[in-house]
VOGUNU-564662 format. One record per residue (C-alpha): x, y, z. Coordinates in steps of 0.02 Angstrom, whole numbers, plus 32768, in hexadecimal, padded with zeros to 4 digits. Each point is the difference from the previous one (the first is absolute). Layout:
# VOGUNU-564662
XYZ
...
//
This chain:
# VOGUNU-564662
B9E2754585C8
7F8A809C8038
808F80348067
80767FEE7F56
7F8380597F91
800380898079
809580078001
800F7FFA7F4A
7F9480927FFC
80518074807A
80B37FEF7FD1
7FDD7FF47F26
805480917FD9
7FA380C27FD8
8074804C7F82
80087FE67F3B
7FA17FB87F77
80787F927F83
808A7F78800C
806480827F7C
7FBC80B08075
80AA7FDC8073
7FB3805F808C
7F5F800B7FC1
7FD57F36801D
7F5D80128086
7F658001802A
7FF280AF7FFD
803E80277F3B
7F767F577FBA
801980637F37
7F4F7FAB7FD3
802A804E7F56
80877F5D7FDB
7FAD7F887F8C
7FD77F4F8030
806F7FAE7F80
809180948051
80997FA48030
802580A68071
7F937F9B8087
7FB380668083
802F7FAE80AA
7FAF80658064
7F557FED7FB3
801B7F3D8005
802E7FF680B7
7F65807D8027
7FA57F787F97
80397F588061
7FE9806880A8
7F55802A7FE4
7FD47F487FB9
804F7FAD80A8
7FA880728075
7F567FF17F93
801A7F417FEF
805F7FA6807E
7F8F7FB98055
8071800F80A5
7FA17FDC808F
7F4B7FDE7FB0
80487F4A7FB0
7FD07FC780CD
7F37803F7FEF
7FF57F747F7B
80087F818063
7F81801B8072
7F6080337FD6
7F8E7F998060
7F88804E8087
80728021809A
80937FC47FC1
805480C07FBF
808780148061
80BD80067F85
80A17FA7806E
803480948057
7F56803D8046
7FE57F48803F
8041806380A4
7F5D8039801E
7F8C7F4F7FF5
80807FC88079
7FF680A7808B
7F9A7FDE808B
7F287FBD800B
7FA8804C8074
7F6F7F928057
7F8E802080AD
7FBE80867FA7
7F327FFB7FFA
7FF77FF980BC
804080B07FF3
7F7F80217F89
7F6F7FD48048
8031805380AC
7F7C8076804D
809F80978009
800B7FE77F57
7F59800E7FB8
7FEA8083806F
80A280677FB9
7FAF7FC57F4C
7F5980528029
805D80A9803F
807B7FF77F63
7F717FC77F7E
7F8D80858044
806980967FE9
7FBF80967F8E
7F547F9C7FF5
7FAD801480AB
7F6E803E7F8D
7FE47F557FC0
7F6C7F968035
80567F7A802E
806E803A805E
7F9A806E8071
7F997F58800D
80A27FBF8047
802480838075
7F697FF08059
800D7F5B8032
80BA7FC27FC4
802A7F78807B
7F717FA67FAF
803780157F4F
80B97FE38016
7FE57F66807F
7F8F7FBE7F54
8094802C7F8F
806E7FB2807F
7FA17F4F7FED
7FE180057F67
80C97FF57FEE
80117F9B808A
7F8D7F777FC4
802B80117F34
7F63803E7FCE
8035809A7FA9
7FD1801E7F4D
801980857FA7
7F43805B7FEB
7FC980437F3E
8052807B7FAB
7FA180A07FD8
8059801E7F5D
800480B87F9E
8048806E7F81
807680928039
806A80947F7C
809D8003803A
803E80997FA8
80067F9C7F4E
7FDA7F518030
7F727FB98029
800E7F688091
7F977F89802F
7FED801380B5
7FEB7F71808A
7FAA803780AF
7FF97F86808A
7F908030809C
80518059808F
7FE07F628076
80307F92800E
80747FF87F56
8063809B8021
80147FFD80B6
803D7F287FC9
806580517F7E
80508081808C
80167F5F807C
80697FA17F91
806F80A67FC3
8017803280A9
806B7F4C8027
80597FDA7F53
801A80AC7FAB
80B8801E8078
801D7F487FAC
7FE580257F4C
804980B5802B
80AD7FC2800B
7FFD7FA67F5B
7FD680A67F8C
809F80607FC4
801D80AD8028
7FC380437F5B
7F4C7FCF8015
7F8B80808035
7F477FCB8009
7FBD7FCC808F
80958006806C
7FE880558096
8072808A800F
80457FF37F43
7F5F80587F8F
801A807D7F82
8054807D8049
808A7F808031
80037FC27F66
801680C97FAE
80877FFD8064
80617F6C7FE2
7FED801A7F21
804780B68037
809E7FBB8059
80297F8E7F53
7FD1807E7F93
8095806F806A
807F7F8A7FAE
7FEB804B7F52
80567F857F96
7FCC7F6B802E
7F3C800F7FE9
8001806C7F54
7F6D7F677FBD
7F687FEA8058
7FA27F407FD7
7F4480238033
7F897FA58007
7F5B7FA28069
7FB87F4F7FE7
7F607FB37F9B
7F758002806C
805E7FCA8089
7F9C7FE08086
7F697FAE7FB5
80AF7F907FA8
803A7FDC809D
800D7F187FF8
7FBC7FC280A8
806D7F728003
80A0805B7FEE
7FB98077807F
7FD97F71807A
80B17FAA7FCF
804F80BA803E
7FB480278099
801C7F38802F
80C5801F7FEF
7FF0807080AC
7F547FC9804A
7FF87F5B8045
7F4E80038069
7F957F907FAA
7F64805A8052
803580BB7FC9
802B7F9F7F4B
7F447FAE800D
7FBD80AF8029
808480677F67
7FCF7F837F87
7F53801A802C
800680CA7FDB
80727FD17F7D
7F917F987FA0
7F658070802B
8015805F7F54
806A7FFC7F55
809A8044800F
8014807280A7
7F7280817FF3
802380AC7FFB
7FA5805E80AB
802E7F59806F
805E8026808D
806A7F8A7FF4
803680047F3C
8077808F802C
806D7F818053
7FD37F627F87
804480727F78
80B78034804D
800A7F568035
7FE17FBC7F6E
8093806A7F9C
8076800080BE
80777F7D7F96
7FF2802D7F76
804D80B08039
80917FA18065
801C7FA57F57
801080AF7F8C
8079803E8084
80637F64803B
80137F9C7F64
7FD880A17F79
807680608085
7F9780957FC9
802680958065
7F8680857FF0
7F3B7F9C8007
7F8E8043803D
7F1B7FB68017
7F7580448024
7F897F7F8005
80097FC47F3B
804A809C7FBD
80D27FD0800E
807380977FC1
80CF7FC97FC9
8076806C7FE9
80B27FFB7FBE
8086803F7F9B
7FE27FA27F45
7F617FF37FB5
80327F467FC5
802F7FC180B1
7F32803B8026
7FCE7F937F62
806A7F828031
7FA3800180A3
7F6880217FC4
800A7F4E7F9A
80317F8F809B
7F7A80538069
7F8D7FDF7F73
80237F4A7FF4
7FF97FF680C1
7F5E80478021
7FB37F9A7F78
80517F3E8026
8006802980C7
7F6680758033
7F9B7FDB7F6C
7FFF80D67FF6
7FFE806F7F52
805080907FEC
7F88808F7FC2
803580347F55
802880C08035
809D7FCC8039
8088809B7FDA
80AE800A7FFE
805080C57FED
805E806F804D
7FDF805780A9
802D80B57FCA
7F947FFA7F72
7F527FBF8024
80027FF680C9
7FC77F67807B
7F5880088018
7FE37F9280A6
7FB5800F80A6
7F9280947FCB
8096805A7FD5
808B80377F3D
80897FDD8036
80B180697FC2
80B47FF4803E
800A80B58014
7F3D8010804F
7F667FA98025
7F3A80327FB1
7F617FD0803F
7F877F847F84
7FA4805E7F7F
7F737FB18050
802F805580AA
801080987FD4
7F4F80097F9F
7FA17FA18089
804F80838082
7FBD808D7F79
7F627FB37FF4
7FD17FE880D0
804A80C78026
7F8F803A7F68
7F867FB48061
8021804B809C
7FF880A97FBB
7F837FE07FA9
7F9B7FE780B4
7FD67F447FB2
80537FCF8092
7FF080418097
801A7F8C80A4
8093802D805B
80367F51801F
80037FBD7F55
804F80AC7FC3
809A7FDF8080
800B7F5A7FD2
800880307F45
808E808B801D
80547F7D8080
7FF67F827F83
805980657F6A
8089804A8071
80267F4E803D
80207FE27F1C
804580A87FFA
808A8025807F
805A7F4D7FB8
801580557F40
8052809F7FC0
7F6A80457FFB
800480C18050
7F84806B7F93
7F787F707FE4
7FF7800680C2
7FF680C68010
7F7680117F7A
7F937F64804D
80237FDA80B5
803280B58056
7F8B805A8036
//
């Protein structure tokens, strides 16, 4: 049925207006001034309204999601293949292997060598890392108490959960070093958060490439999920994890960490990975059942591009239902459907148009503010100054920002 709708939509006459207008019968000549009782019926207008109705309200793939909405049973018929994919066991021994713990400490301590806990461990690494190994091997590890505080992030205030570096952050790295390659295979190409080699600038490249198809990307649906991290359902998350992992010891450790706070706590090292895996099967559903060609996700920030805004409304209705019934998530009320060239796509720190890319306004303002602090002599540390210049050069080189760069970043 979906293919039939697409065929009708793409094949319907593009020129004409009313039935008795000869060559002028179709969509372009809508003759909107005809009254509702005028027998000179506007066939173009009638067909377009029918198509819009079908695109927006035909249930299509959405109908499948109503049948399974209990925790852990969120796969539609064609995505059941993922449920049957290989499950991995015999992983826990790798987690508490001493060389894995050493590597975890090394990776977790990057840019944190000044931390008191890092300095403590580095004075006697064998003692502390062996202690972590014993806790894991004997099943004695328990998540430490969180330090909870509020942090201003742009226009938002977030509640941050912070765990001690020792032993928690090291243990989290131990886990991810073993299971990240397993989860990586489950993620679609166009999701970019917390994935090696697929950060912000990889996403910029992918969106920019999509926009080369001007006719196919005239309109954008942009939305994010209401309080995504706090809203993650523990039972559903555990069920998703069990579709790839069958090691009981590792699952027990992951369950203990998941249940240590409500939702998945912002600031926890594992949270960014839990967030990705929570939406992984949803990504596949969008791409492979909804057949959405231009779909991009960074954490819970999602962009979909199309030639047709009515198709985007159809996608939006189906996606809203899927998220609510299968993942117990709600789309934030500030979702938007708009023409790309009139507003631009605010995504990944940039504003995308078909012909050019700008850096987000807030990034430009922060750049100006920091350069003014440097010029006034308020920031004088050479290492910090070099870091500021390098950071903003990194942002600007991916945008059409010649004049901004010349004014603020060329010494």
